[in-house]
C-alpha positions as CSV (number, residue, x, y, z in Angstrom):
1,X,1.5,-19.7,-10.1
2,X,0.7,-21.7,-13.4
3,X,4.6,-21.5,-14.5
4,X,5.4,-24.9,-14.7
5,X,9.7,-23.5,-16.3
6,X,12.0,-22.1,-13.6
7,X,12.6,-18.0,-14.4
8,X,15.7,-16.1,-13.9
9,X,14.0,-13.3,-12.4
10,X,10.5,-12.7,-10.4
11,X,9.2,-10.2,-13.7
12,X,10.1,-13.2,-16.7
13,X,7.7,-15.4,-14.1
14,X,5.0,-12.6,-14.2
15,X,5.4,-11.9,-18.6
16,X,4.8,-15.5,-18.9
17,X,1.6,-16.3,-17.1
18,X,0.4,-13.0,-17.3
19,X,1.2,-13.3,-22.0
20,X,-1.0,-16.5,-20.8
21,X,-3.5,-15.0,-19.5
22,X,-3.7,-12.1,-21.9
23,X,-3.6,-14.5,-25.2
24,X,-6.4,-16.7,-23.6
25,X,-8.5,-14.6,-22.6
26,X,-9.7,-16.7,-19.6
27,X,-9.6,-18.8,-17.3
28,X,-8.7,-21.9,-19.1
29,X,-5.2,-22.2,-19.3
30,X,-4.3,-21.1,-16.0
31,X,-7.0,-21.5,-13.6
32,X,-5.1,-21.8,-10.1
33,X,-3.6,-17.9,-11.2
34,X,-7.6,-17.3,-11.6
35,X,-9.2,-18.8,-8.6
36,X,-6.1,-17.0,-6.1
37,X,-6.6,-13.8,-7.7
38,X,-10.4,-13.8,-7.8
39,X,-9.7,-14.4,-4.0
40,X,-7.1,-11.7,-3.6
41,X,-10.0,-9.6,-5.2
42,X,-12.7,-10.6,-3.2
43,X,-10.9,-10.4,0.1
44,X,-10.0,-5.9,-1.0
45,X,-13.2,-5.4,-1.8
46,X,-15.2,-7.1,1.2
47,X,-12.8,-6.0,3.8
48,X,-13.3,-2.5,2.1
49,X,-17.1,-3.2,2.3
50,X,-17.0,-4.3,5.9
51,X,-15.1,-1.3,7.1
52,X,-17.2,1.0,5.5
53,X,-19.9,2.1,8.2
54,X,-17.1,2.2,10.7
55,X,-14.7,4.5,8.4
56,X,-18.1,7.0,7.6
57,X,-18.6,6.6,11.1
58,X,-15.3,8.0,12.3
59,X,-15.4,10.2,9.4
60,X,-18.3,11.8,11.1
61,X,-17.2,12.0,15.0
62,X,-13.8,12.7,14.5
63,X,-12.1,16.1,12.9
64,X,-12.4,15.3,8.8
65,X,-8.3,16.3,8.3
66,X,-7.7,14.1,10.8
67,X,-9.6,11.3,9.1
68,X,-8.1,11.9,6.0
69,X,-4.8,11.3,7.8
70,X,-5.4,8.5,9.5
71,X,-6.9,6.7,6.0
72,X,-3.3,7.9,4.7
73,X,-1.4,6.1,7.8
74,X,-3.4,3.0,7.0
75,X,-2.8,3.5,3.1
76,X,0.4,4.1,3.3
77,X,1.4,1.0,5.1
78,X,-1.2,-1.0,3.0
79,X,0.3,-0.3,-0.1
80,X,4.3,-0.7,1.3
81,X,3.5,-4.2,2.6
82,X,1.6,-5.1,-0.7
83,X,5.0,-3.4,-3.2
84,X,7.4,-5.8,-0.6
85,X,5.6,-8.7,-0.1
86,X,7.9,-11.6,-1.8
87,X,5.2,-14.9,-2.3
88,X,1.2,-14.1,-3.6
89,X,0.3,-17.4,-2.6
90,X,2.2,-16.5,0.8
91,X,-0.9,-16.7,3.5
92,X,-0.1,-13.3,4.6
93,X,-1.4,-11.5,1.7
94,X,-4.5,-11.9,2.5
95,X,-4.2,-9.6,5.6
96,X,-2.3,-7.1,3.3
97,X,-5.1,-7.1,0.8
98,X,-7.9,-6.4,3.4
99,X,-6.1,-3.4,4.9
100,X,-5.3,-2.2,1.6
101,X,-9.0,-2.7,1.3
102,X,-9.9,-0.5,5.1
103,X,-7.2,2.1,3.2
104,X,-9.2,3.0,0.1
105,X,-12.6,3.3,1.1
106,X,-11.7,5.0,4.5
107,X,-9.9,7.5,2.0
108,X,-12.9,8.3,-0.2
109,X,-15.3,8.4,3.4
110,X,-12.9,10.6,5.0
111,X,-12.3,12.5,1.5
112,X,-15.4,13.1,1.1
113,X,-16.6,14.4,4.6
114,X,-13.6,16.4,4.7
115,X,-15.0,18.2,0.6
116,X,-19.0,18.5,2.9
117,X,-17.3,20.1,5.8
118,X,-15.6,23.1,4.5
119,X,-16.8,23.7,1.4
120,X,-20.3,25.7,0.8
121,X,-23.7,24.1,0.1
122,X,-24.5,25.7,-2.7
123,X,-20.5,24.7,-3.8
124,X,-20.6,21.4,-3.1
125,X,-21.2,19.5,-6.6
126,X,-19.4,21.3,-7.9
127,X,-16.3,20.7,-5.7
128,X,-17.3,16.8,-5.7
129,X,-16.9,16.3,-9.6
130,X,-13.9,18.3,-9.5
131,X,-12.4,16.1,-6.3
132,X,-13.6,13.2,-8.9
133,X,-12.1,14.9,-11.9
134,X,-8.8,15.0,-9.8
135,X,-9.1,12.0,-8.6
136,X,-9.3,10.6,-12.0
137,X,-6.4,12.2,-13.3
138,X,-4.4,10.7,-10.2
139,X,-5.4,6.9,-10.7
140,X,-4.1,7.4,-14.4
141,X,-1.0,9.3,-13.0
142,X,-0.2,6.4,-11.1
143,X,-1.5,3.6,-13.3
144,X,1.3,5.1,-15.9
145,X,4.2,5.4,-14.0
146,X,3.4,3.2,-11.5
147,X,3.5,0.2,-15.1
148,X,6.8,1.7,-16.2
149,X,8.1,1.3,-12.9
150,X,6.7,-2.2,-12.8
151,X,8.9,-2.6,-16.1
152,X,11.5,-0.4,-15.1
153,X,12.7,-2.0,-11.1
154,X,10.6,-4.2,-9.8
155,X,7.0,-5.3,-9.7
156,X,6.2,-3.7,-6.3
157,X,7.0,-0.5,-7.6
158,X,3.8,0.9,-8.2
159,X,2.5,0.2,-4.4
160,X,5.5,1.8,-2.9
161,X,5.0,4.9,-4.7
162,X,1.2,4.7,-3.8
163,X,2.6,4.6,-0.2
164,X,5.1,7.2,-0.9
165,X,2.0,9.6,-2.1
166,X,0.3,8.6,1.0
167,X,3.0,10.1,2.9
168,X,3.2,12.6,1.0
169,X,-0.3,13.2,2.2
170,X,0.4,12.3,6.2
171,X,3.0,15.3,6.0
172,X,0.2,17.8,4.4
173,X,-1.9,16.9,7.7
174,X,0.7,17.4,9.7
175,X,1.6,20.5,8.0
176,X,-1.8,21.8,8.4
177,X,-2.1,20.8,11.5
178,X,1.0,22.2,13.0
179,X,0.0,26.0,11.2
180,X,-3.1,25.4,12.8
181,X,-2.2,24.7,15.9
182,X,0.3,28.5,16.2
183,X,-3.0,30.6,15.8
């Protein structure tokens, strides 16, 4: 957004823009990038906020495992789309990050619903705490590995990795249902 020189690849341009932003530590040197980033993240958060009541309703009305599966499908699609977007200035990014925000809130609500339904009341607090702990470990893992993939492979790699993790969850939900259908 603020890069005026031409670069041989996107990574060089992003590194330069990020370096400028980190060096200056404010939006003064690159107001266009700061404004665009604020707008994009605001849309993701607004979509999550607006969708959260519907996510709660669906998680309450559907089987919790099915809700987690639906959230994983939305997450798989949205993270893959974010990972393959070529131009962050294209207006389609707003739809993609909106879907991204919806997938995040739906997964949070659906997974908590799943825990509360299947855990005995005297263990819910302990299990919720462990759930949050392992969720934090998962975020740290994705951030670390995604950062390495960003540097070594391509800039959308962290999102593709998260999309693949959602795909693993989708397969787990399908296996769960197949095992329960046979019983």
